[in-house]
C-alpha positions, 0 to 999 in steps of 0.5 A: 234157152241157155243160161250163161255164167255172165247172166248168173253173175249179173243176177248175183250182183243185182241181188247183192245191190238190193241187199245193200239197200236194206242196210241201216245207216246208208248215207243218201249218196250211198243209197243213190249210187246203189239205186243207180247201179241197180237201175243200170244193171236192170236195163242191161238185163232187160228187166226195166 
């Protein structure tokens, strides 16, 4: 199985988004936006 640069970037983006959710002081709108981005990325990566 080949591991591509695109897959690596997607994984790093997912990690970054998950870390952002841990930040204190996020507004409900920011939390919703980040959660939606995570969901979309997981679907793209066949993780859902």
